[in-house]
C-alpha positions as CSV (number, residue, x, y, z in Angstrom):
1,M,48.7,101.5,39.5
2,N,51.2,103.3,41.8
3,F,50.5,103.8,45.5
4,E,52.3,104.9,48.7
5,T,50.7,102.6,51.3
6,I,49.7,99.6,49.3
7,K,50.8,97.6,46.3
8,F,48.6,96.0,43.6
9,E,49.7,93.6,40.9
10,L,47.6,91.8,38.4
11,K,49.0,88.5,37.1
12,E,48.5,87.3,33.6
13,N,46.4,84.4,34.8
14,G,43.8,86.7,36.3
15,I,45.0,86.7,39.9
16,G,45.3,90.1,41.6
17,I,47.6,90.5,44.6
18,L,46.9,93.5,46.9
19,S,49.5,94.1,49.6
20,L,49.2,96.4,52.6
21,N,52.6,98.2,52.5
22,R,53.3,100.2,55.7
23,P,55.5,97.6,57.4
24,E,57.3,100.2,59.6
25,K,53.8,101.1,61.1
26,L,52.6,97.5,61.2
27,N,50.4,98.4,58.3
28,A,48.3,100.8,60.4
29,I,45.5,102.4,58.5
30,N,46.0,106.1,57.8
31,F,44.1,108.5,55.6
32,Q,46.3,107.7,52.6
33,M,45.8,104.0,52.9
34,E,42.0,104.5,53.1
35,Q,42.1,106.6,50.0
36,E,44.2,104.1,48.1
37,L,42.2,101.1,49.1
38,H,39.1,102.9,47.8
39,E,40.8,103.5,44.5
40,V,41.8,99.8,44.1
41,F,38.3,98.5,45.0
42,D,36.6,101.0,42.7
43,H,38.9,99.8,39.9
44,L,38.1,96.2,40.6
45,M,34.4,96.9,40.4
46,T,34.7,97.0,36.6
47,N,38.0,95.2,36.0
48,L,36.9,91.7,34.7
49,D,40.5,90.8,33.9
50,C,41.1,90.3,37.6
51,R,39.1,87.2,38.6
52,V,40.4,86.4,42.1
53,L,42.0,88.7,44.6
54,I,44.6,87.8,47.2
55,L,44.9,90.3,50.1
56,R,48.2,90.1,52.0
57,A,50.5,92.4,54.0
58,E,54.2,93.3,54.1
59,G,56.2,93.1,57.4
60,R,55.6,91.3,60.6
61,A,51.8,92.1,61.0
62,F,48.8,92.0,58.8
63,C,47.3,95.3,60.0
64,S,47.4,96.9,63.5
65,G,44.3,98.9,63.0
66,T,43.9,102.7,63.0
67,D,47.0,104.8,62.9
68,L,46.3,106.9,65.9
69,Q,49.5,109.0,65.5
70,E,48.2,110.4,62.2
71,G,45.1,111.8,63.8
72,L,42.2,109.6,62.9
73,I,41.1,110.3,66.5
74,L,43.6,113.0,67.6
75,N,44.1,116.4,66.1
76,T,45.9,116.6,62.8
77,K,46.6,119.1,60.1
78,K,45.8,116.6,57.4
79,F,42.4,117.1,55.8
80,P,41.5,114.2,53.4
81,E,39.2,114.3,50.4
82,G,35.6,114.5,51.3
83,Y,36.2,115.7,54.8
84,E,34.6,119.1,54.2
85,K,31.1,117.4,54.3
86,Y,31.4,117.2,58.1
87,Y,32.1,121.0,58.6
88,F,28.4,121.6,59.2
89,L,28.4,119.5,62.3
90,N,28.5,121.5,65.6
91,V,30.9,119.1,67.3
92,A,34.6,119.1,68.2
93,E,37.2,118.6,65.5
94,P,38.4,115.2,66.7
95,I,34.8,113.9,66.6
96,K,34.5,115.1,63.0
97,K,37.6,113.3,62.1
98,K,36.5,110.1,63.8
99,M,33.1,110.2,62.0
100,Y,34.9,110.6,58.7
101,H,37.2,107.7,59.4
102,Q,34.4,105.4,60.4
103,W,32.5,106.2,57.3
104,R,35.5,105.8,55.0
105,I,36.7,102.5,56.6
106,S,33.3,100.9,56.7
107,S,32.8,101.8,53.0
108,I,35.9,99.7,52.2
109,F,34.3,96.6,53.8
110,I,31.2,97.2,51.7
111,K,33.2,97.5,48.5
112,M,35.1,94.3,49.4
113,R,31.7,92.4,49.4
114,K,30.4,94.2,46.3
115,I,33.3,93.4,43.9
116,S,32.8,90.3,41.9
117,Q,36.2,88.8,42.7
118,P,36.5,86.2,45.5
119,I,39.0,87.6,48.1
120,I,41.5,85.3,49.8
121,A,43.0,87.0,52.8
122,L,46.5,85.9,54.0
123,I,46.9,86.9,57.6
124,H,49.9,86.8,59.9
125,G,50.8,88.6,63.1
126,A,48.2,91.1,64.4
127,A,44.9,91.6,62.6
128,A,43.5,94.3,64.8
129,G,40.6,96.7,64.4
130,G,40.2,97.6,60.8
131,G,42.7,94.7,60.0
132,F,40.2,92.3,61.6
133,G,37.5,94.0,59.4
134,F,39.5,93.4,56.2
135,A,39.9,89.7,57.2
136,M,36.2,89.3,57.9
137,A,35.1,91.0,54.7
138,S,37.2,88.6,52.7
139,D,35.7,85.4,51.3
140,F,38.5,83.1,52.6
141,R,41.0,83.5,55.4
142,I,44.3,81.6,55.5
143,V,46.4,82.3,58.6
144,A,50.0,81.8,59.9
145,P,50.6,80.2,63.3
146,D,51.4,83.6,64.8
147,V,48.1,85.3,63.9
148,K,46.1,87.2,66.5
149,F,42.7,88.5,65.6
150,I,41.9,91.5,67.8
151,N,38.9,93.7,68.2
152,A,39.5,95.3,71.5
153,S,37.5,98.5,71.2
154,I,35.3,97.5,74.0
155,N,38.4,97.4,76.3
156,I,39.0,101.1,75.8
157,G,35.5,102.3,76.6
158,L,34.1,102.0,73.1
159,T,31.5,99.6,71.7
160,G,32.5,96.0,70.8
161,A,30.5,96.4,67.6
162,D,33.0,97.9,65.2
163,V,34.7,97.2,61.8
164,G,31.7,95.2,60.6
165,G,32.1,92.7,63.4
166,S,28.4,92.7,64.5
167,Y,27.5,91.8,60.9
168,F,30.3,89.4,59.9
169,L,31.2,87.5,63.0
170,P,27.7,86.0,63.8
171,R,27.5,84.8,60.2
172,L,31.0,83.3,60.2
173,I,31.1,81.6,63.6
174,G,27.5,81.8,65.0
175,L,25.9,84.3,67.4
176,S,26.9,82.7,70.6
177,R,30.7,82.6,69.9
178,A,30.5,86.0,68.3
179,S,28.8,87.5,71.3
180,E,31.4,86.2,73.7
181,I,34.3,87.5,71.6
182,M,32.7,90.9,71.1
183,Y,31.6,91.4,74.7
184,T,35.0,90.5,76.1
185,G,37.3,91.9,73.4
186,R,39.7,89.0,73.8
187,P,42.0,87.9,71.0
188,I,41.6,84.8,68.8
189,D,44.8,82.8,68.0
190,A,45.4,80.6,65.0
191,K,44.4,77.3,66.7
192,E,41.1,78.7,67.9
193,S,40.3,80.5,64.6
194,V,40.5,77.2,62.8
195,K,38.5,75.3,65.4
196,I,35.6,77.8,65.3
197,G,35.5,78.1,61.5
198,L,36.7,81.7,61.3
199,V,39.5,80.7,58.9
200,L,39.9,78.1,56.2
201,K,43.2,76.7,57.5
202,S,46.5,77.6,59.2
203,V,49.8,77.1,57.4
204,E,53.4,78.1,57.9
205,S,54.1,81.8,57.1
206,K,56.3,80.8,54.1
207,D,53.4,78.8,52.6
208,L,50.7,81.4,52.8
209,L,51.0,82.7,49.3
210,E,51.4,79.3,47.8
211,S,48.2,78.1,49.6
212,A,46.3,81.1,48.2
213,I,47.5,80.6,44.7
214,E,46.5,76.9,44.8
215,L,43.0,77.9,45.9
216,A,42.8,80.7,43.4
217,T,44.0,78.4,40.6
218,E,41.2,76.0,41.4
219,M,38.6,78.8,41.1
220,L,40.1,80.0,37.9
221,K,39.2,76.7,36.3
222,K,35.5,77.7,36.7
223,S,33.4,79.9,34.5
224,P,34.2,83.6,35.0
225,L,30.5,84.5,34.9
226,G,29.6,81.5,37.1
227,L,32.2,82.6,39.7
228,R,30.9,86.2,39.8
229,M,27.3,85.1,40.0
230,T,28.1,82.7,42.9
231,K,29.6,85.5,45.0
232,Q,26.6,87.7,44.3
233,A,24.3,84.9,45.4
234,L,26.2,84.3,48.6
235,N,26.1,88.0,49.4
236,L,22.4,88.2,48.9
237,T,21.7,85.0,50.7
238,L,23.2,86.4,53.9
239,D,20.4,89.0,54.1
240,S,17.6,87.1,52.4
241,P,14.2,86.9,54.2
242,S,13.3,83.5,52.8
243,L,14.2,80.3,51.0
244,E,11.8,81.3,48.2
245,T,13.6,84.5,47.6
246,I,17.0,82.7,47.3
247,C,15.5,80.0,45.0
248,Q,14.3,82.7,42.7
249,L,17.8,84.3,42.7
250,E,19.5,81.0,42.1
251,N,17.1,80.1,39.2
252,A,17.8,83.5,37.5
253,S,21.5,82.9,38.0
254,I,21.4,79.4,36.5
255,V,19.4,80.6,33.5
256,L,21.8,83.5,32.9
257,T,24.9,81.3,33.1
258,F,23.2,78.6,31.0
259,S,22.9,81.2,28.2
260,S,26.6,82.1,28.3
261,K,29.3,80.8,26.0
262,D,31.1,79.4,29.1
263,V,28.6,76.5,29.2
264,N,29.5,75.4,25.7
265,E,33.2,75.5,26.6
266,A,32.5,73.5,29.8
267,S,30.4,70.9,28.0
268,A,33.0,70.4,25.2
269,A,35.8,70.1,27.8
270,F,33.8,67.6,29.8
271,F,33.0,65.3,26.9
272,G,36.4,65.8,25.4
273,K,38.0,64.9,28.8
274,K,40.1,68.0,28.9
275,D,40.3,71.2,31.0
276,P,38.0,74.1,29.8
277,K,39.7,77.2,28.4
278,Y,37.7,80.2,29.5
279,P,38.5,83.7,28.4
280,L,39.4,86.0,31.3
281,R,36.1,87.8,30.8
């Protein structure tokens, strides 16, 4: 898959590496990047050869948020795909563009949760606005010492509830801490992000990819179906109304995975004291 603003590579072992690739713009999100990210995540919805996804970025920052110079808020001559659906609105052109952008970027976060692959985000430098959203929508976050998580929209007259933060943050770090961060718009550094449980760990920048591959390799030892069903269960648990509902979901998942060929392979490997050899699918 060839792109202008991102790179995607699928390794033979089932690890996919998705890189934000606008380093000269600190990987700011423009219309083209939005479109290409949608294409990648749509592809991953049905690509079972990719079992774990690593999300990283080129350059000195993970993602600086919206590319304001390209006109996600300001006027621009660029009209992206699907934008015409907003022509019926009797509002100013910049408002239409902002509405389009909010819809497109939030749809990416939703797709990140819907794909079956666990996502490991490697974050360095600034992770601002939508970049913070990419981090929160991932399953794991590993950071460099120079990381700064920033959702400062409330500091410029907007709401602090943006980029999925009002959904993700309370679930990741608790309502009290999430409220303080969202109400004040203050940044979170590497040390604090580890302390409050926002991230898995902090490592040196040069060790980010190696740390992610180690974690991904450990997950690749598990049943492909079991891994997918676990992510599905975790997603549904976040919004479940009761323990009973989740127990029913878990019971169905256990029965489904119990009936798969992966169980036979796992059992043979266990009693044979060897590693299981699962097919990619």
